DRENRORO-31162 format. One record per residue (C-alpha): residue number from 1; residue in three letters; y, x, z. Coordinates in steps of 0.1 Angstrom, whole numbers, plus 5000, padded with zeros to 4 digits. Layout:
BEGIN
+-----+---------+------+------+------+
| num | residuo |   yy |   xx |   zz |
+-----+---------+------+------+------+
| NUM |     ALA |    Y |    X |    Z |
...
+-----+---------+------+------+------+
This chain:
BEGIN
+-----+---------+------+------+------+
| num | residuo |   yy |   xx |   zz |
+-----+---------+------+------+------+
|   1 |     UNK | 7710 | 7280 | 3342 |
|   2 |     UNK | 7744 | 7273 | 3323 |
|   3 |     UNK | 7769 | 7279 | 3296 |
|   4 |     UNK | 7770 | 7308 | 3271 |
|   5 |     UNK | 7803 | 7310 | 3256 |
|   6 |     UNK | 7826 | 7334 | 3234 |
|   7 |     UNK | 7854 | 7344 | 3255 |
|   8 |     UNK | 7888 | 7347 | 3236 |
|   9 |     UNK | 7911 | 7365 | 3256 |
|  10 |     UNK | 7947 | 7370 | 3251 |
|  11 |     UNK | 7967 | 7395 | 3273 |
|  12 |     UNK | 8004 | 7384 | 3280 |
|  13 |     UNK | 8032 | 7395 | 3300 |
|  14 |     UNK | 8039 | 7360 | 3312 |
|  15 |     UNK | 8023 | 7327 | 3309 |
|  16 |     UNK | 8041 | 7304 | 3285 |
|  17 |     UNK | 8062 | 7275 | 3297 |
|  18 |     UNK | 8052 | 7240 | 3286 |
|  19 |     UNK | 8059 | 7234 | 3250 |
|  20 |     UNK | 8070 | 7270 | 3245 |
|  21 |     UNK | 8055 | 7303 | 3231 |
|  22 |     UNK | 8049 | 7339 | 3244 |
|  23 |     UNK | 8039 | 7372 | 3228 |
|  24 |     UNK | 8002 | 7382 | 3230 |
|  25 |     UNK | 8000 | 7421 | 3233 |
|  26 |     UNK | 7964 | 7424 | 3229 |
|  27 |     UNK | 7934 | 7399 | 3219 |
|  28 |     UNK | 7897 | 7405 | 3225 |
|  29 |     UNK | 7865 | 7387 | 3216 |
|  30 |     UNK | 7842 | 7389 | 3243 |
|  31 |     UNK | 7808 | 7374 | 3254 |
|  32 |     UNK | 7812 | 7349 | 3284 |
|  33 |     UNK | 7799 | 7318 | 3303 |
|  34 |     UNK | 7797 | 7319 | 3338 |
|  35 |     UNK | 7760 | 7317 | 3342 |
|  36 |     UNK | 7753 | 7341 | 3314 |
|  37 |     UNK | 7777 | 7365 | 3331 |
|  38 |     UNK | 7757 | 7364 | 3362 |
|  39 |     UNK | 7725 | 7367 | 3344 |
|  40 |     UNK | 7739 | 7399 | 3327 |
|  41 |     UNK | 7753 | 7415 | 3360 |
|  42 |     UNK | 7719 | 7408 | 3378 |
|  43 |     UNK | 7701 | 7426 | 3351 |
|  44 |     UNK | 7723 | 7454 | 3350 |
|  45 |     UNK | 7717 | 7459 | 3388 |
|  46 |     UNK | 7679 | 7460 | 3381 |
|  47 |     UNK | 7666 | 7426 | 3387 |
|  48 |     UNK | 7643 | 7410 | 3363 |
|  49 |     UNK | 7664 | 7383 | 3349 |
|  50 |     UNK | 7663 | 7352 | 3326 |
|  51 |     UNK | 7690 | 7328 | 3310 |
|  52 |     UNK | 7685 | 7293 | 3301 |
|  53 |     UNK | 7713 | 7273 | 3281 |
|  54 |     UNK | 7721 | 7260 | 3247 |
|  55 |     UNK | 7740 | 7274 | 3218 |
|  56 |     UNK | 7747 | 7266 | 3182 |
|  57 |     UNK | 7731 | 7278 | 3150 |
|  58 |     UNK | 7763 | 7298 | 3141 |
|  59 |     UNK | 7777 | 7333 | 3142 |
|  60 |     UNK | 7789 | 7331 | 3178 |
|  61 |     UNK | 7755 | 7320 | 3189 |
|  62 |     UNK | 7739 | 7348 | 3171 |
|  63 |     UNK | 7765 | 7374 | 3186 |
|  64 |     UNK | 7757 | 7359 | 3221 |
|  65 |     UNK | 7719 | 7359 | 3216 |
|  66 |     UNK | 7719 | 7395 | 3205 |
|  67 |     UNK | 7742 | 7405 | 3235 |
|  68 |     UNK | 7718 | 7390 | 3260 |
|  69 |     UNK | 7689 | 7409 | 3244 |
|  70 |     UNK | 7709 | 7442 | 3247 |
|  71 |     UNK | 7715 | 7433 | 3281 |
|  72 |     UNK | 7677 | 7431 | 3289 |
|  73 |     UNK | 7680 | 7394 | 3300 |
|  74 |     UNK | 7649 | 7376 | 3290 |
|  75 |     UNK | 7658 | 7349 | 3263 |
|  76 |     UNK | 7626 | 7343 | 3243 |
|  77 |     UNK | 7617 | 7304 | 3247 |
|  78 |     UNK | 7644 | 7299 | 3274 |
|  79 |     UNK | 7675 | 7294 | 3251 |
|  80 |     UNK | 7678 | 7262 | 3232 |
|  81 |     UNK | 7694 | 7262 | 3197 |
|  82 |     UNK | 7715 | 7231 | 3185 |
|  83 |     UNK | 7713 | 7223 | 3149 |
|  84 |     UNK | 7742 | 7198 | 3153 |
|  85 |     UNK | 7767 | 7212 | 3178 |
|  86 |     UNK | 7787 | 7246 | 3176 |
|  87 |     UNK | 7783 | 7274 | 3203 |
|  88 |     UNK | 7811 | 7268 | 3231 |
|  89 |     UNK | 7841 | 7290 | 3234 |
|  90 |     UNK | 7865 | 7298 | 3262 |
|  91 |     UNK | 7903 | 7306 | 3258 |
|  92 |     UNK | 7916 | 7327 | 3284 |
|  93 |     UNK | 7951 | 7340 | 3288 |
|  94 |     UNK | 7957 | 7368 | 3312 |
|  95 |     UNK | 7993 | 7378 | 3325 |
|  96 |     UNK | 8004 | 7411 | 3337 |
|  97 |     UNK | 7992 | 7406 | 3373 |
|  98 |     UNK | 7956 | 7398 | 3362 |
|  99 |     UNK | 7960 | 7360 | 3368 |
| 100 |     UNK | 7945 | 7340 | 3343 |
| 101 |     UNK | 7947 | 7302 | 3327 |
| 102 |     UNK | 7912 | 7291 | 3311 |
| 103 |     UNK | 7903 | 7262 | 3287 |
| 104 |     UNK | 7866 | 7259 | 3281 |
| 105 |     UNK | 7851 | 7243 | 3252 |
| 106 |     UNK | 7813 | 7237 | 3263 |
| 107 |     UNK | 7801 | 7229 | 3227 |
| 108 |     UNK | 7762 | 7230 | 3226 |
| 109 |     UNK | 7761 | 7241 | 3262 |
| 110 |     UNK | 7769 | 7206 | 3273 |
| 111 |     UNK | 7740 | 7191 | 3256 |
| 112 |     UNK | 7714 | 7208 | 3276 |
| 113 |     UNK | 7684 | 7187 | 3286 |
| 114 |     UNK | 7656 | 7188 | 3310 |
| 115 |     UNK | 7633 | 7194 | 3280 |
| 116 |     UNK | 7654 | 7225 | 3270 |
| 117 |     UNK | 7644 | 7243 | 3304 |
| 118 |     UNK | 7616 | 7266 | 3305 |
| 119 |     UNK | 7600 | 7248 | 3336 |
| 120 |     UNK | 7570 | 7274 | 3338 |
| 121 |     UNK | 7595 | 7305 | 3337 |
| 122 |     UNK | 7615 | 7288 | 3364 |
| 123 |     UNK | 7587 | 7282 | 3386 |
| 124 |     UNK | 7581 | 7319 | 3389 |
| 125 |     UNK | 7617 | 7328 | 3397 |
| 126 |     UNK | 7630 | 7341 | 3432 |
| 127 |     UNK | 7663 | 7324 | 3427 |
| 128 |     UNK | 7673 | 7295 | 3403 |
| 129 |     UNK | 7713 | 7296 | 3398 |
| 130 |     UNK | 7736 | 7272 | 3382 |
| 131 |     UNK | 7773 | 7280 | 3374 |
| 132 |     UNK | 7801 | 7260 | 3362 |
| 133 |     UNK | 7787 | 7235 | 3337 |
| 134 |     UNK | 7800 | 7200 | 3331 |
| 135 |     UNK | 7765 | 7183 | 3321 |
| 136 |     UNK | 7742 | 7191 | 3350 |
| 137 |     UNK | 7717 | 7161 | 3341 |
| 138 |     UNK | 7690 | 7186 | 3332 |
| 139 |     UNK | 7693 | 7207 | 3365 |
| 140 |     UNK | 7697 | 7175 | 3386 |
| 141 |     UNK | 7662 | 7164 | 3370 |
| 142 |     UNK | 7648 | 7197 | 3380 |
| 143 |     UNK | 7659 | 7195 | 3414 |
| 144 |     UNK | 7646 | 7161 | 3419 |
| 145 |     UNK | 7610 | 7170 | 3405 |
| 146 |     UNK | 7581 | 7185 | 3424 |
| 147 |     UNK | 7590 | 7222 | 3416 |
| 148 |     UNK | 7601 | 7241 | 3450 |
| 149 |     UNK | 7629 | 7266 | 3439 |
| 150 |     UNK | 7654 | 7285 | 3459 |
| 151 |     UNK | 7685 | 7270 | 3442 |
| 152 |     UNK | 7719 | 7288 | 3441 |
| 153 |     UNK | 7750 | 7271 | 3431 |
| 154 |     UNK | 7785 | 7284 | 3420 |
| 155 |     UNK | 7802 | 7251 | 3411 |
| 156 |     UNK | 7834 | 7264 | 3394 |
| 157 |     UNK | 7861 | 7242 | 3380 |
| 158 |     UNK | 7837 | 7219 | 3358 |
| 159 |     UNK | 7815 | 7210 | 3385 |
| 160 |     UNK | 7840 | 7209 | 3412 |
| 161 |     UNK | 7860 | 7183 | 3392 |
| 162 |     UNK | 7833 | 7158 | 3401 |
| 163 |     UNK | 7831 | 7160 | 3439 |
| 164 |     UNK | 7803 | 7137 | 3443 |
| 165 |     UNK | 7781 | 7154 | 3417 |
| 166 |     UNK | 7789 | 7188 | 3433 |
| 167 |     UNK | 7782 | 7174 | 3467 |
| 168 |     UNK | 7749 | 7162 | 3456 |
| 169 |     UNK | 7740 | 7194 | 3441 |
| 170 |     UNK | 7751 | 7215 | 3472 |
| 171 |     UNK | 7726 | 7195 | 3493 |
| 172 |     UNK | 7699 | 7211 | 3472 |
| 173 |     UNK | 7714 | 7247 | 3474 |
| 174 |     UNK | 7700 | 7276 | 3495 |
| 175 |     UNK | 7730 | 7298 | 3485 |
| 176 |     UNK | 7766 | 7281 | 3478 |
| 177 |     UNK | 7793 | 7305 | 3464 |
| 178 |     UNK | 7825 | 7288 | 3458 |
| 179 |     UNK | 7863 | 7294 | 3457 |
| 180 |     UNK | 7884 | 7280 | 3487 |
| 181 |     UNK | 7900 | 7256 | 3462 |
| 182 |     UNK | 7866 | 7244 | 3450 |
| 183 |     UNK | 7855 | 7239 | 3486 |
| 184 |     UNK | 7884 | 7216 | 3493 |
| 185 |     UNK | 7879 | 7199 | 3463 |
| 186 |     UNK | 7843 | 7192 | 3466 |
| 187 |     UNK | 7843 | 7183 | 3502 |
| 188 |     UNK | 7878 | 7165 | 3503 |
| 189 |     UNK | 7890 | 7188 | 3532 |
| 190 |     UNK | 7918 | 7210 | 3540 |
| 191 |     UNK | 7915 | 7248 | 3543 |
| 192 |     UNK | 7914 | 7246 | 3581 |
| 193 |     UNK | 7883 | 7222 | 3579 |
| 194 |     UNK | 7863 | 7246 | 3557 |
| 195 |     UNK | 7847 | 7265 | 3587 |
| 196 |     UNK | 7833 | 7232 | 3600 |
| 197 |     UNK | 7822 | 7220 | 3566 |
| 198 |     UNK | 7802 | 7251 | 3562 |
| 199 |     UNK | 7787 | 7249 | 3598 |
| 200 |     UNK | 7776 | 7213 | 3588 |
| 201 |     UNK | 7759 | 7225 | 3557 |
| 202 |     UNK | 7740 | 7253 | 3576 |
| 203 |     UNK | 7730 | 7230 | 3603 |
| 204 |     UNK | 7714 | 7206 | 3578 |
| 205 |     UNK | 7694 | 7237 | 3564 |
| 206 |     UNK | 7694 | 7268 | 3586 |
| 207 |     UNK | 7683 | 7291 | 3558 |
| 208 |     UNK | 7716 | 7282 | 3539 |
| 209 |     UNK | 7741 | 7308 | 3531 |
| 210 |     UNK | 7776 | 7297 | 3519 |
| 211 |     UNK | 7802 | 7322 | 3506 |
| 212 |     UNK | 7837 | 7309 | 3502 |
| 213 |     UNK | 7859 | 7335 | 3482 |
| 214 |     UNK | 7894 | 7339 | 3492 |
| 215 |     UNK | 7909 | 7358 | 3461 |
| 216 |     UNK | 7929 | 7389 | 3473 |
| 217 |     UNK | 7921 | 7380 | 3509 |
| 218 |     UNK | 7883 | 7388 | 3503 |
| 219 |     UNK | 7856 | 7362 | 3514 |
| 220 |     UNK | 7839 | 7345 | 3544 |
| 221 |     UNK | 7802 | 7343 | 3544 |
| 222 |     UNK | 7786 | 7318 | 3567 |
| 223 |     UNK | 7749 | 7318 | 3579 |
| 224 |     UNK | 7728 | 7307 | 3607 |
| 225 |     UNK | 7735 | 7338 | 3627 |
| 226 |     UNK | 7773 | 7340 | 3624 |
| 227 |     UNK | 7804 | 7338 | 3601 |
| 228 |     UNK | 7815 | 7371 | 3587 |
| 229 |     UNK | 7849 | 7379 | 3570 |
| 230 |     UNK | 7847 | 7402 | 3542 |
| 231 |     UNK | 7878 | 7420 | 3533 |
| 232 |     UNK | 7887 | 7426 | 3495 |
| 233 |     UNK | 7884 | 7464 | 3482 |
| 234 |     UNK | 7919 | 7477 | 3472 |
| 235 |     UNK | 7919 | 7481 | 3435 |
| 236 |     UNK | 7945 | 7477 | 3407 |
| 237 |     UNK | 7939 | 7442 | 3393 |
| 238 |     UNK | 7937 | 7440 | 3354 |
| 239 |     UNK | 7919 | 7408 | 3348 |
| 240 |     UNK | 7903 | 7384 | 3373 |
| 241 |     UNK | 7882 | 7368 | 3349 |
| 242 |     UNK | 7847 | 7370 | 3359 |
| 243 |     UNK | 7855 | 7381 | 3396 |
| 244 |     UNK | 7835 | 7352 | 3411 |
| 245 |     UNK | 7804 | 7357 | 3387 |
| 246 |     UNK | 7803 | 7394 | 3398 |
| 247 |     UNK | 7806 | 7384 | 3434 |
| 248 |     UNK | 7778 | 7357 | 3428 |
| 249 |     UNK | 7757 | 7383 | 3411 |
| 250 |     UNK | 7761 | 7406 | 3438 |
| 251 |     UNK | 7750 | 7381 | 3465 |
| 252 |     UNK | 7719 | 7371 | 3444 |
| 253 |     UNK | 7710 | 7409 | 3440 |
| 254 |     UNK | 7714 | 7416 | 3477 |
| 255 |     UNK | 7692 | 7385 | 3488 |
| 256 |     UNK | 7665 | 7396 | 3463 |
| 257 |     UNK | 7666 | 7428 | 3480 |
| 258 |     UNK | 7662 | 7414 | 3516 |
| 259 |     UNK | 7698 | 7425 | 3526 |
| 260 |     UNK | 7716 | 7408 | 3555 |
| 261 |     UNK | 7745 | 7382 | 3546 |
| 262 |     UNK | 7770 | 7406 | 3558 |
| 263 |     UNK | 7757 | 7435 | 3535 |
| 264 |     UNK | 7752 | 7410 | 3508 |
| 265 |     UNK | 7788 | 7398 | 3511 |
| 266 |     UNK | 7802 | 7434 | 3509 |
| 267 |     UNK | 7779 | 7444 | 3480 |
| 268 |     UNK | 7794 | 7411 | 3463 |
| 269 |     UNK | 7828 | 7420 | 3472 |
| 270 |     UNK | 7824 | 7454 | 3456 |
| 271 |     UNK | 7810 | 7438 | 3425 |
| 272 |     UNK | 7839 | 7418 | 3419 |
| 273 |     UNK | 7862 | 7448 | 3426 |
| 274 |     UNK | 7847 | 7465 | 3399 |
| 275 |     UNK | 7850 | 7438 | 3376 |
| 276 |     UNK | 7886 | 7431 | 3380 |
| 277 |     UNK | 7897 | 7467 | 3372 |
| 278 |     UNK | 7890 | 7459 | 3333 |
| 279 |     UNK | 7895 | 7434 | 3308 |
| 280 |     UNK | 7866 | 7408 | 3304 |
| 281 |     UNK | 7842 | 7388 | 3326 |
| 282 |     UNK | 7814 | 7413 | 3322 |
| 283 |     UNK | 7834 | 7445 | 3327 |
| 284 |     UNK | 7815 | 7457 | 3357 |
| 285 |     UNK | 7795 | 7470 | 3372 |
| 286 |     UNK | 7780 | 7485 | 3342 |
| 287 |     UNK | 7748 | 7494 | 3360 |
| 288 |     UNK | 7736 | 7500 | 3399 |
| 289 |     UNK | 7748 | 7536 | 3397 |
| 290 |     UNK | 7785 | 7525 | 3392 |
| 291 |     UNK | 7782 | 7500 | 3420 |
| 292 |     UNK | 7767 | 7526 | 3443 |
| 293 |     UNK | 7793 | 7551 | 3434 |
| 294 |     UNK | 7821 | 7526 | 3442 |
| 295 |     UNK | 7806 | 7519 | 3475 |
| 296 |     UNK | 7802 | 7553 | 3486 |
| 297 |     UNK | 7838 | 7558 | 3477 |
| 298 |     UNK | 7848 | 7531 | 3501 |
| 299 |     UNK | 7826 | 7541 | 3529 |
| 300 |     UNK | 7794 | 7518 | 3523 |
| 301 |     UNK | 7761 | 7521 | 3508 |
| 302 |     UNK | 7739 | 7503 | 3484 |
+-----+---------+------+------+------+
């Protein structure tokens, strides 16, 4: 559940300074939206996946709808189309080091209501995942209802910007995947306090798994058994856009397949490593075979 957006990606050598200009050496128009990215990557890895969100009745909406259909993500009856609001878009600037700056316009995605959600379909899901959406009223209503679901949360910048809201959502989550900056923002803690915050989250619900991504340093995966440091795979970084979504998809795939938290972290890290070697939030893995080959080349299996 979340945003389905058009990504407008500008490749530059350096980010422009305030009130200045920089040359764009390449420009790409690509499908995006954090939750949609997760849905697509889970589908590519072989999971039966659906997406729920809201788009506008416009050209971008048509492109995104058709793309999810091609990616074999279930969308019939689960995507709402606004007659009033336009499809959202995301403006992404990527420098020569693969670092990025993002400005997101949610558009119709921000108008999602509980009535837009396919509750019958959601009730059959092994996992229900929410990513980076400013208006999460529909999901809050879903979580406060009678439906029992395994809820997964990747707050992203938009949810993390509202710490009290993010904290409430985190209490419902069986899986939390967040960057170190998002964790510090949500729980109003220092980097050194994150271990204890994760331990408290798991003490409150011992089936909970917390994965904290650390960029080039890899990730830490916390569970009731232990805390595991997952090193980042060494690859040539082209674009870090979508790395967190790829990591989340790897975690969800692994947990659906009954993998241990440690194995899930390794697979998730591999998904992120494959993704950042090309431009775009959905650049990889293209399928389970590509992921399997990457893991094998790096001394692991799927």
